[in-house]
C-alpha positions in Angstrom: 15.0 -117.0 -1.0 14.4 -113.2 -0.4 14.9 -111.1 -3.6 18.1 -109.3 -2.3 19.7 -112.7 -1.6 19.2 -113.7 -5.2 21.8 -111.0 -6.2 25.5 -111.6 -6.5 27.9 -108.7 -6.7 29.4 -106.3 -7.3 31.7 -108.0 -9.7 33.9 -106.2 -12.3 32.5 -105.6 -15.7 34.6 -106.4 -18.7 34.4 -106.0 -22.4 32.9 -109.6 -22.6 29.8 -108.3 -20.7 29.0 -105.5 -23.1 26.3 -107.3 -25.1 24.3 -108.2 -22.0 24.9 -104.8 -20.3 23.6 -103.2 -23.5 20.4 -105.2 -23.3 19.8 -104.3 -19.7 20.4 -100.6 -20.6 18.0 -100.6 -23.5 15.3 -102.5 -21.6 15.5 -100.4 -18.5 15.6 -97.0 -20.1 12.8 -97.9 -22.6 10.7 -99.1 -19.7 11.4 -95.8 -17.8 10.4 -93.7 -20.8 7.2 -95.7 -21.3 6.2 -95.4 -17.7 6.7 -91.7 -18.1 4.1 -91.6 -20.8 6.4 -91.8 -23.8 5.0 -95.0 -25.2 6.6 -94.7 -28.6 10.1 -94.3 -27.3 12.5 -97.3 -27.8 16.0 -96.7 -26.4 18.5 -98.3 -28.9 21.5 -100.4 -28.0 24.6 -98.4 -27.8 27.7 -98.6 -30.0 29.9 -101.3 -28.4 33.0 -99.0 -28.8 31.3 -96.5 -26.6 30.7 -99.1 -23.9 34.3 -100.2 -24.1 35.4 -96.6 -23.6 33.0 -96.2 -20.6 34.0 -99.4 -18.9 37.7 -98.6 -19.3 37.1 -95.0 -18.1 35.4 -96.3 -15.0 38.2 -98.8 -14.4 37.6 -100.7 -11.1 34.4 -98.7 -10.7 32.7 -100.6 -13.6 30.4 -102.8 -11.5 27.7 -105.3 -12.2 25.4 -107.6 -10.3 24.2 -111.1 -11.4 21.4 -113.4 -10.4 21.7 -117.1 -9.5 21.7 -118.0 -13.2 24.7 -115.7 -13.8 22.6 -113.3 -15.8 23.3 -109.6 -15.4 20.4 -107.9 -13.6 22.1 -104.5 -12.7 25.1 -102.4 -13.4 26.6 -99.1 -12.3 29.6 -97.4 -13.9 31.3 -95.4 -11.1 33.7 -92.8 -12.4 36.5 -90.9 -10.7 38.1 -88.0 -12.5 40.5 -87.0 -9.8 38.5 -85.1 -7.1 35.3 -85.5 -9.2 33.2 -88.6 -8.8 30.0 -89.5 -10.6 27.8 -92.5 -11.5 26.4 -93.3 -14.9 24.9 -95.0 -16.6 23.3 -97.3 -14.1 20.3 -99.5 -14.5 18.3 -102.4 -13.0 16.6 -104.9 -15.3 12.8 -104.0 -15.3 11.7 -107.5 -14.0 13.9 -107.0 -10.9 13.0 -103.4 -10.0 11.2 -102.8 -6.7 13.4 -105.2 -4.8 15.9 -102.7 -3.4 18.6 -103.5 -5.9 18.7 -99.9 -7.2 19.5 -98.6 -3.7 22.1 -101.3 -3.3 24.0 -100.4 -6.5 23.9 -96.6 -5.8 25.0 -97.0 -2.1 27.9 -99.2 -3.4 28.9 -96.5 -5.8 28.8 -93.8 -3.0 30.9 -96.0 -0.7 33.5 -96.5 -3.3 33.8 -92.8 -4.2 33.9 -91.8 -0.5 36.7 -94.3 0.1 38.5 -92.8 -2.8 38.3 -89.4 -1.1 36.6 -87.5 -4.0 35.3 -84.0 -3.3 32.3 -84.3 -5.6 29.8 -87.1 -5.9 27.0 -86.7 -8.4 24.8 -88.1 -11.1 22.2 -87.0 -13.6 18.6 -88.1 -14.1 15.6 -87.1 -16.1 13.9 -84.0 -14.6 10.4 -85.1 -15.5 10.8 -88.4 -13.6 9.7 -87.6 -10.1 10.2 -91.3 -9.0 13.9 -91.1 -9.9 14.4 -87.7 -8.2 12.6 -89.0 -5.1 14.7 -92.2 -5.1 18.0 -90.4 -5.4 16.9 -87.8 -2.8 16.2 -90.6 -0.3 19.8 -91.8 -0.8 21.2 -88.3 0.1 21.4 -86.6 -3.3 20.0 -83.1 -3.8 18.9 -81.3 -7.0 21.3 -78.8 -8.6 21.0 -77.1 -11.9 19.9 -78.5 -15.3 22.3 -79.9 -17.8 20.9 -78.9 -21.2 21.9 -80.7 -24.3 22.1 -78.3 -27.2 23.0 -79.0 -30.8 23.8 -77.1 -34.0 23.5 -78.2 -37.5 26.4 -77.3 -39.7 26.3 -76.1 -43.3 28.1 -77.8 -46.2 31.3 -75.9 -46.1 34.4 -78.1 -46.0 37.5 -77.7 -43.8 40.6 -79.7 -43.2 40.8 -81.8 -40.1 42.8 -80.3 -37.2 46.2 -81.7 -36.5 46.3 -84.2 -33.6 47.4 -82.7 -30.4 50.9 -83.2 -29.1 51.6 -84.6 -25.7 52.6 -81.1 -24.5 49.2 -79.9 -25.6 47.4 -82.6 -23.5 49.5 -81.6 -20.5 48.5 -78.0 -21.0 44.8 -78.9 -21.1 45.1 -80.7 -17.8 46.9 -77.6 -16.4 43.9 -75.5 -17.4 41.5 -77.9 -15.7 43.6 -77.9 -12.5 43.6 -74.1 -12.5 39.8 -74.0 -12.8 38.9 -76.9 -10.5 41.9 -78.0 -8.4 42.1 -81.8 -8.2 39.9 -82.6 -11.1 41.7 -84.7 -13.8 40.4 -85.6 -17.2 43.6 -87.4 -18.3 42.1 -90.8 -18.4 39.1 -89.8 -20.6 41.5 -87.9 -23.0 43.9 -90.8 -23.3 41.2 -93.4 -23.9 39.5 -91.3 -26.5 42.7 -90.8 -28.5 43.9 -94.4 -28.1 40.5 -95.8 -29.2 40.1 -93.4 -32.2 36.7 -92.3 -30.9 37.3 -88.6 -31.3 39.9 -85.9 -30.7 41.0 -83.0 -28.6 40.4 -79.5 -29.9 42.7 -76.8 -28.4 42.5 -73.0 -28.6 45.7 -71.2 -27.9 46.1 -67.5 -26.9 49.5 -65.9 -26.5 51.3 -69.2 -26.5 49.1 -71.0 -23.9 45.9 -73.1 -24.0 43.0 -70.8 -23.3 40.3 -73.5 -24.0 39.8 -77.0 -25.1 37.1 -79.6 -25.9 37.4 -83.4 -25.7 34.9 -84.8 -28.2 33.7 -88.1 -29.7 32.6 -88.5 -33.3 32.0 -92.3 -33.1 28.3 -92.9 -33.3 26.6 -93.2 -30.0 23.9 -95.7 -31.0 24.6 -99.1 -32.6 24.2 -99.0 -36.3 23.9 -95.3 -36.6 26.0 -93.1 -38.9 28.9 -91.1 -37.6 27.4 -87.7 -38.3 27.7 -85.9 -34.9 30.5 -84.4 -32.8 29.7 -84.8 -29.1 31.6 -82.8 -26.5 32.4 -84.8 -23.4 34.7 -82.3 -21.5 35.3 -78.7 -22.1 37.3 -76.0 -20.3 37.7 -72.3 -21.1 39.6 -69.6 -19.2 37.0 -67.0 -20.1 33.8 -66.4 -21.9 35.7 -64.9 -24.8 37.8 -68.1 -25.1 34.7 -70.2 -24.9 33.1 -68.3 -27.9 36.3 -68.7 -29.9 36.4 -72.4 -29.1 32.9 -72.9 -30.5 34.1 -71.5 -33.8 37.2 -73.8 -33.7 34.9 -76.8 -33.0 33.0 -76.2 -36.2 36.3 -76.7 -38.1 36.9 -79.9 -36.2 33.4 -81.1 -36.9 33.7 -80.6 -40.6 37.1 -82.3 -40.6 35.5 -85.3 -38.9 32.7 -85.2 -41.5 30.1 -84.5 -38.8 27.0 -82.6 -39.7 26.1 -81.6 -36.1 27.8 -80.5 -32.9 26.2 -81.5 -29.6 27.2 -79.9 -26.3 25.8 -80.7 -22.8 25.8 -77.3 -21.0 25.7 -77.1 -17.2 23.3 -74.2 -16.7 25.2 -72.9 -13.6 27.2 -71.2 -16.4 24.5 -68.8 -17.4 26.7 -66.7 -19.7 28.0 -69.8 -21.5 24.5 -71.0 -22.0 23.6 -67.7 -23.5 26.7 -67.8 -25.8 25.5 -71.2 -27.1 22.1 -69.8 -28.0 23.7 -66.7 -29.6 25.8 -69.1 -31.7 22.8 -70.8 -33.1 22.6 -73.9 -30.8 19.1 -75.2 -30.0 17.9 -77.1 -26.9 17.5 -80.8 -27.6 17.2 -82.5 -24.1 17.5 -81.8 -20.4 18.9 -83.7 -17.4 18.8 -82.8 -13.8 22.2 -82.7 -12.1 22.2 -84.0 -8.5 25.0 -84.1 -6.0 25.4 -85.9 -2.7 24.7 -83.7 0.3 28.1 -82.4 1.4 29.8 -83.3 -1.9 28.7 -80.5 -4.2 30.5 -79.0 -7.1 32.3 -75.7 -6.7 32.2 -73.6 -9.9 35.4 -71.9 -11.0 35.8 -68.3 -9.8 35.8 -65.5 -12.3 35.0 -66.2 -15.9 36.2 -69.8 -16.0 33.9 -72.4 -17.6 34.2 -76.2 -17.0 31.7 -78.6 -18.6 32.1 -82.2 -17.4 29.7 -84.7 -19.0 28.2 -87.2 -16.5 26.7 -89.4 -19.2 28.1 -91.5 -22.0 
């Protein structure tokens, strides 16, 4: 039987699949790092609560493929945030790579997002991995800017946790997103974060309206790790001034969540925001290359608006 015929899918991923998806994720990404020369790197299993969030956020786009023994050999979490569509994470079990399965799962994701009518289709990959860049390029993706992960260690000062946002505040956050990027909608991610107790929403108000906000997780990313980091998933700011004030407000939120570190993934198309993070003491930790499908590029907000949308877990 040809390799591609030994694949069944896509089928919907559920919470019952998390342990096996986690193994494929760890094996595939560890193999990728080792083939890139980082022989000592072992990618850990992720916190099951983070997988539950990601699968729920992807909804019908949480896809997996099985072999004839019903084992998971590949998965692709295909996300739609209104007009913004993206894929991640996605992986193929190392033993089944080179059979065309990677192209199959990416093309399936593209088709689903195109059928949904999204304006943007994108993903992120490691910039040092030329094989990945070439692979996605052959499927129609083109390199954009870097997404730079920056973090800042906090001192020992203590602060009270911020009050939970009211429903009206959540609606105001979405109104800000709509003003910056018409059609983009983070409501699902916000709702699932709050419902699952994974983190919170920090708002900055100016003259009675929301000028900036950040959706963040404080639940540990890796399985068995302590909850010592606040990770920003989505961020919107009306201006660079509001962005700088939001960074200060996030420090209070982090201390309230007993986190010792804040991590923000900055899309470097926002050069001034990147500079503001460096000025605030953030240091570069990691880089990813943002790629978008030809004809489905992002359109940055006009003026001073800033919109960070995390395309990773």
